Structures are given as structure tokens and as C-alpha cells.
N, C-alpha and C positions, 0 to 999 in steps of 0.2 A: 540597312542601317541598325547596328547594335542597340539592343532596347538599353534604358536605364539599369535594369537590373544585372544584364550582361555585362554592362561596362564597370558598374560597381563591384561587382563579383570579381571581374579579372584585375580591376586596380589594388584591391584589398589581400587577392590572393597572392599577387606579385609581392607585396609590401611585407604579408604575414611570412612568407620562404626566405626573404633577404634577411640575414641578420644585420645588414648595415643600417637599415630602415628600422627606427625604434618608434615612430610615432607618425600617424598621416592623420591631419586636417583637411578640411573641405572650407572654402569661403564662396563668396559671389553670389551670383543667381541663384543656384541651387539651394542655398540656406536661408534666402531671404524670404519670409513668408508673404510678402507684398509683390512679388513678381510672379506673374500667371506664369505655370509651368507650359514648356511647350519643348517640341524636340530640337530647338535651336539652340537651346541655353548649353552653354560651355562648362566642361567639368574643371571646377578650379581646384587643383590639389596640392596639396605641399606635403614633401617627404621630409622627416627632420632625422638626418643621418649621420653616423658616426664617422664616415670618410667620404668627406666629398671629392676628393680628387681621383678615387678609385672610379666613379661615376663619370668624372669629365674627361678620362682618357680616351674614350671611346664612345660612338652613340648605339653600339649594337647592342646594347641592354635594353634600349627602347625598342626594338623589335617585336618583344614580347607583347607590347600593347596593342599591334596591328599594323596593316601596311599603311605608309604614309603619303599623303598627297603632296605636302610639303612643310617644312619645319622653320621655325625661327628661333633664335637663340640670341634675346636682345643682350644678354651680358657678354656676347662675342663680338658683337661688331663695331665696325671703326666709325661708320658713319655717324651713330647715335650713342652717346656715352652713357654706361651704364648707371644704374640707378638703386639697385638693390644691395648694395655695400657686397656682403660675403655670400648673400645667395645668388643663385642660379637658377635660371628659367628655360623652360621648352615650351614653346608655343607651338602645339601639333595639330595639325589637320588630317585626319583620316579619311581613307578613300570611300569609305562608306557615309562621310559626312560628318562625324562625331568629331567634336574639338577638345583637346586635353590641353590645360594650361598648368602644365608640372613646374612646380619650384622646389628646388634642392635646398635644406636649412641645415647648417651647421647645428646639432643637437645641443651643443652649449649656448645658442641663441635662442631656446625654447621661450624664455619670458620676454624676447624681444617679439618673437612670434606670437604669442599669446596676446600681448597689448596691441598688436598690428591693426586688429580689425575685430569690430562687434559682433561681425556676421561669420565667425570662426566657427566651427564645429568639429570636435574632435572625433575621428572614424576607427584609429585604431591606437591603442596606447600599450605596448609590449611590456613596460617597465611601471606602469602606474605613476609617473610622474607627472601629468597634468594636472593643474588644479581645477577644481570644480569650476564652470563657466555658466554664465547666466544664459537665458534663450538667447537665441540670436535675433540680433536686430539691427534696421538701418538708421539708428538713430543718428550715428555720424554724418549720414548724407540727407538728413532734412534741409530744408530751405533755411537759410540763418536769416535771422532780423537784422537788417542794415541798420547802421548808425546814421545819422543826419549826416556826417561827413561823405560816408559811402555811398549814399543816395544822391548827392550833390556831385561827388567824382563821377558817376555811371552817369548821370544827365550831361555832365561836362565834357565826358569822351565820346559820348554819343552823339552829341551836336557839333563839336568841331569837328571830329573825324569824318563827319557826314559830308562835310564840305569839301574834303579831299576827293569823295566818291563823284562829286558834282564836277569839281576841276577835270578828273581824269575822263570822265563824259564829254565835257565840252572839249577836249581836245583830242577825243576819239581814241583815248588809251584805255583800252577795256580791261585787260589785265589790271593795270593800276587800280582803277575804279573797284574790279570786282576783289581784289585782294583787300581792301580797306573795308569792304562790305564784309567778307567773309571773316578776316583777322580781327578787326576792332568793333565795327558797327553792331553786327549779329550778335556777336557775345554779350553787349550792353544791352540790347533788345531781350535776349532770354534771360539776363539778369534781371532785369525791369520786370518781364512776365512772372518768371520766377516770385520775386516779392511781391506781386499783385496775389498771387496764388496763395502764398504765405499768409498774407491776411486774411485771406479766406479760409485757412485752414489752420488757424493759430500757429502756424511754423512747425507743422507735426507731421510732414509728409516730405517724401522724396520724391523727384521727378526723375530719377535714374539716370544712369551713365549718359552725359552728352544730352539731359533733356529727353530724353527717348519717351517719357510716360506724359510729355507736357499737353499733347492733345486732349487728354482726360480730363484736363481742369480747363480748358479755355471752352468758350462759347464757338458756336458752329461759324459764327461771323468773323469771330478772330481766329480761329485756326484756318478758314480759307485765306485772310490776310497775310497770315504767317507763311502760308504756303508761296504765296504771291511773291514773297520776298526772296525766294529761293529760284526764281525765275530770272538769269542773267545770261540768256544767250543771244546777247546783242545789247546795243546803246539803248533801244526804245524800251527793250524787256528791263533793262537797267535803272532805266527813269522811274519805271511802274514799280520795280520793287523797291526804290528808295522812297517813293511817296507813299507807298503802303507800310514801310517801316518807321517813317514820320507818324502816320496816322495812327499806328497800333502804339509807338512808344509813348506818342504824347497821350493817349489814353489812359494808359498804364501808370505812367509817372505822376500824373494828376490825381489817378485814384490811390496810388501808393503815399503820396505828400499829404491828401486830406485824412487819412486813414491812420499814418502813424504821425501826424502831427508835423511834419516837416515844411519847410519855405521852398516854395519851387522857383527855381531859377528863371531870371526873366529875360532870358537871350533866346527863347524858342522862338519868338515871333520875330526877330531879326535875323536870325539864321535862316528860317524858312523863305523869308523877302530876300534875303539875299541868293539864296540858290534858285529862287523862281525868276530872279533878275538872270542868271547867269545861263539857265535853261532857255529863256527868251532871247537870249544873245545869240 
């Protein structure tokens, strides 16, 4: 596996030799001082270029970065609509295990790029056109303090949708039950847990992409209970997962309500009683 120094030297050497590339930036975990360094971090690199079309004609130029195990070009896919406007990205997994997420950006969209991410760092600026940037920060990804309305909506969505899980389990419809757990109930549970953590950290921390650092901020018992919610390989396991989710959400939401002065909704008891009756049936 190539080292970080080898990868960065290769990327900057390539960019320096290509006149179409005028500026190179880096974003993501490698610019975030709060993310522990390890060999699995991607290289999130952006090339600001004068001629997008010449790069997109074929992928031969990418061979300079190493042998690819596979590559994905999100903006060229039919199943998933593009989301980057005029930008074009290459998600490249190399045979040596390194991962390069390379984005091509028209040079005339420099200001849009600069404003897109507070974790952005300029690595190469051939023309001195980039403005001075503040130190990289993950502030944009800090836990957001909820309003009373958002808190109430989270509770409402969690408790109402949880009844769909119970209905699916009563019918032995595991895919239906598991879908509602993963698509709706779990996101609300993780949101509520993040708000609880926010009240303990003054809303000045990030839990990382898809809550990957949440275990750092939970007690041992909370973490073990959250892990139980992921065991859904059968109806019995799903019932146990739902029960754990109920207990965890209830405790977290009551804490958030108390600390932020919110009114806790009164339907938790009736929903849990309803689901208990369904299971007993």
C-alpha cells in the first residue's frame, strides 16, 4: 500500500505537469483535525481545470495514478441522478488499497468551490488566484441544536413508524419491518441520540459521517443497546431490536426535553402499550 507521502507526491506531480490543472484542493477526513489518522482514509482531491471536456473524453489519463481495482463515475450513471452540477467525480479504488475521490471542477467555479466546504485546504495554486482560507474546521458538521418543533417531529416520526415495524412482524413480513427500522426509525433514534450528545458537548462536536463516531459519546450500556438494534436476522431478533430502540429513544428524548425545556409528547405510553398488545396477539 502506497504511503500518504507517496500518494500526495504522485497527485501533486501529476497536477503540476498538466497545464489544464490550475489549482488543487483537498477536503474530507485528511483535512479534519478531529478525525484520527489511519490508512483507510480516502484522498478527497479536487482539480480545478480549464478544459473539462478533454479529461472526460476517455479515462486513460487516470492510469497515471495506479492500477485500479474498480472505479465509479457518479455523474455518468443512469440509475442515480447526478448531484454535482458542472462538476465531475471519479471514485477510484486502487489495487493497493488506497482510495482516491477525485473531482474535476471548471476553473470559473472557483468561488463556488471555495464556499462549498470549510474543511477545504489548497494544495497547489499555480496562478495565485485562491483567497486566503481560514484553518480547516468541521464546524458545518457539528450537531445542530433542535427547535421544539423539530424535537416533536422526531418523536412523532419515531413512535408512529415503529408501529409499522410491529405490524410487519405480526404478519411475518420481515423485509417490510426491517425497511421501516432502517429507513425511518433508526434515523430518528440516531438523531435523538445526537441531540442528547449535543446537550452534553454544547453542540460543538461532530459525530462524523453517518454517525461513525457516536460510540465515543455513549455510555457502555447505551452503546451495547444501540448495537442490539442492528440485529435483525429474524422476527425474534427484530422484536428485540425494536424493544432496545424504544428503551434507548425514550431515555434520550426525555433527557433532551428536560435539558432544552421542551414538552415531551404524551403518546409514548399508549404506543408502547399498543405494540405490546400486537406482539402478544
